[in-house]
C-alpha positions in Angstrom: 27.2 50.8 12.1 26.8 48.3 9.6 24.2 50.2 6.6 25.4 53.9 5.5 23.1 56.0 5.7 23.8 57.6 2.7 22.3 54.4 0.8 18.3 53.9 -0.3 17.1 51.7 2.7 14.4 49.4 1.2 10.7 49.1 3.9 8.3 46.7 3.1 4.6 47.9 4.6 1.7 45.2 4.8 -1.0 45.7 2.5 -4.7 44.9 3.1 -7.0 46.7 0.8 -9.8 47.1 3.6 -7.0 49.1 5.4 -6.1 51.4 2.3 -6.2 54.5 4.4 -4.3 53.6 7.5 -1.2 52.2 4.3 -1.4 56.1 3.0 -0.8 57.2 6.4 2.0 55.2 7.6 3.5 56.1 4.6 3.3 59.1 4.6 4.3 60.2 8.0 7.1 57.0 7.5 8.4 59.6 4.5 7.4 63.5 6.2 9.4 62.5 9.4 12.8 60.7 7.3 16.1 62.2 6.6 17.7 59.6 4.8 15.9 57.9 0.6 13.4 55.7 1.1 12.2 52.4 -0.8 8.7 51.6 0.1 7.3 48.5 -1.3 3.6 47.6 -0.7 3.8 44.0 0.5 0.4 43.4 -1.3 -0.9 39.5 -1.4 -2.2 40.0 -4.8 1.2 41.4 -6.6 2.4 38.5 -4.8 0.0 36.1 -5.7 -0.6 36.2 -9.6 1.4 34.6 -12.1 3.1 37.1 -13.1 5.1 36.6 -10.1 6.3 33.5 -10.1 3.8 32.0 -8.2 6.5 33.5 -5.0 3.5 33.6 -2.3 0.7 30.4 -2.9 -0.7 30.0 0.7 -4.0 30.1 0.4 -7.1 31.1 3.1 -10.9 30.5 3.3 -13.8 32.2 4.6 -16.6 31.5 7.3 -18.3 34.0 9.3 -17.0 36.6 8.2 -13.9 35.1 9.3 -10.2 34.7 7.3 -8.7 31.1 8.1 -5.7 30.0 7.0 -5.5 26.7 5.1 -2.5 25.2 6.1 -3.2 25.4 10.0 -6.5 25.8 10.1 -6.5 29.0 12.5 -8.2 32.8 12.2 -6.1 35.4 10.9 -6.5 38.8 10.4 -4.8 40.7 7.4 -3.7 39.7 3.6 -0.5 40.1 5.0 -0.3 37.9 7.8 2.0 35.4 6.1 3.3 37.3 2.9 6.1 39.8 5.4 7.8 36.2 6.0 8.8 36.5 2.5 10.9 39.9 2.9 14.6 38.1 2.8 12.8 36.1 0.1 12.5 39.2 -1.9 15.1 40.8 -0.2 17.3 38.3 -2.0 20.1 37.4 1.5 21.1 40.4 1.2 21.1 43.7 3.0 18.9 45.4 5.9 15.5 45.8 5.2 11.9 47.2 8.1 8.3 45.2 7.6 5.7 47.1 9.4 2.3 46.0 9.1 0.5 49.2 7.9 -1.8 51.2 11.0 1.2 52.5 12.1 2.0 56.2 12.7 5.3 57.8 12.2 5.8 60.1 14.9 10.3 60.1 14.8 13.1 59.7 11.9 13.8 56.1 10.8 17.1 57.2 10.8 17.2 56.8 14.0 15.7 53.3 14.3 18.9 52.6 12.0 21.6 53.0 14.9 20.4 50.4 16.4 21.4 47.9 13.4 24.1 45.1 14.8 25.3 41.9 12.4 25.2 39.8 15.0 21.5 39.1 15.0 19.1 37.8 11.7 16.2 39.6 12.7 15.0 42.8 15.6 11.9 43.4 17.0 10.6 44.9 20.1 10.3 41.9 22.5 6.7 42.5 23.5 4.8 40.3 26.4 1.4 40.9 24.6 -1.9 38.8 26.0 -4.8 40.0 24.6 -7.4 40.4 27.0 -10.6 41.3 24.2 -11.9 38.1 21.7 -12.4 40.3 18.5 -10.2 43.6 17.0 -10.7 45.8 14.1 -14.2 45.2 12.6 -14.7 42.2 14.3 -11.8 40.3 13.3 -10.7 37.3 16.3 -8.0 38.1 18.7 -5.3 36.0 18.1 -3.3 34.7 21.1 0.1 33.2 21.0 3.4 33.3 22.3 5.3 36.2 20.7 2.4 38.2 19.7 3.3 41.5 17.9 6.5 40.7 17.5 6.4 40.4 13.9 4.5 43.6 13.3 7.7 45.6 12.7 10.9 44.1 12.0 14.7 45.4 11.3 15.6 41.9 8.6 19.8 41.4 8.0 18.2 39.2 5.0 21.9 38.3 4.6 22.7 36.7 7.7 23.2 33.3 6.9 20.3 31.5 9.6 17.6 33.9 7.2 18.2 31.0 4.3 17.4 29.1 6.3 13.8 30.6 5.5 12.7 29.2 2.3 9.7 29.9 -0.3 8.6 26.8 0.4 8.4 27.2 4.6 6.6 30.7 4.0 4.0 28.7 1.9 3.1 25.7 4.5 4.7 26.4 7.5 2.0 26.7 10.8 1.4 30.4 11.3 2.4 30.4 14.9 6.2 28.3 13.6 6.9 32.0 11.2 5.6 34.1 14.1 7.4 33.2 16.4 10.8 33.0 13.8 10.9 29.5 14.3 13.9 28.9 11.8 15.8 31.1 14.3 17.4 30.8 17.5 16.0 33.2 20.8 19.8 34.5 20.6 19.1 35.7 17.4 16.7 37.9 17.3 17.8 41.3 19.3 15.5 43.5 20.7 14.5 47.1 20.0 12.9 49.4 22.9 8.7 49.5 23.1 8.8 53.5 21.7 9.5 51.9 18.3 6.6 49.9 18.5 4.2 51.2 21.3 0.8 48.9 21.2 -1.7 51.4 21.4 -4.7 50.0 24.1 -1.2 48.5 25.4 1.8 49.5 25.9 3.0 51.8 29.1 1.4 55.5 29.1 4.8 56.8 30.3 6.7 56.0 26.8 6.6 58.4 24.2 6.5 56.1 21.1 8.1 57.1 17.6 6.1 55.2 16.0 2.2 54.3 16.9 0.8 50.9 16.5 -2.9 50.6 16.4 -2.6 47.0 16.9 -6.2 47.0 18.4 -8.1 49.2 15.5 -7.5 53.3 14.2 -9.5 55.4 13.7 -10.1 54.4 10.6 -12.1 52.5 11.5 -15.4 54.4 13.8 -15.1 52.1 17.1 -11.3 53.6 17.1 -12.2 57.6 16.1 -11.3 58.5 19.6 -8.3 56.3 20.7 -5.2 58.1 21.7 -3.3 59.4 19.0 -6.2 59.8 17.0 -6.4 63.3 16.7 -2.3 63.1 15.5 -3.5 60.9 12.7 -5.8 62.8 11.3 -4.2 65.9 11.3 -1.1 63.5 10.3 -4.0 61.8 6.8 -4.1 66.1 5.5 -1.6 67.4 5.5 
């Protein structure tokens, strides 16, 4: 393995102010199960776009009928961290391994076990879902976008020191089309490693025969009334109240 479990491992969690509850449970469940030291950074759009942050994130969006649209490709997106996740190699100064995940996860396992899969030959590692959602809306009525490699970028082990990740620049994150970013367009396919589905188990979509290490409430989670009785909702509420 290319990293030591005695070193502090960095984790970036996407943050959206409308899903603060989800973020808090994601973070606390991660910490509670971890046997290794962690440095956790909230990936907050506002922190990354204010002038004191050196303008690392300048991408803009607009609202139409309650839906967010990207100013670059005019396509809808669902969270404030839809694009900031791709800043990870830059924030890491193109050095070392780290993890990014959406805030709508519930951890049920030790992140130390995930690190056993790390291989330096890959620039990123993720669960390679074949996910084509059938519904048109998710969460609180936002549009359910459909694109290839959907949810691959929702849980990513980043090898920020990999030479190919140096091709992903701040300008790319701020100006490239969303589909290019979410498809890891700067990488060759053989530079994308695969993780077992149990690490990004999609509630409502993934095989019920899989015992998830991490539950991903990608449609919407128990913090929304509409999904209060979804699978693992009781476990999520228990984690919230610990």
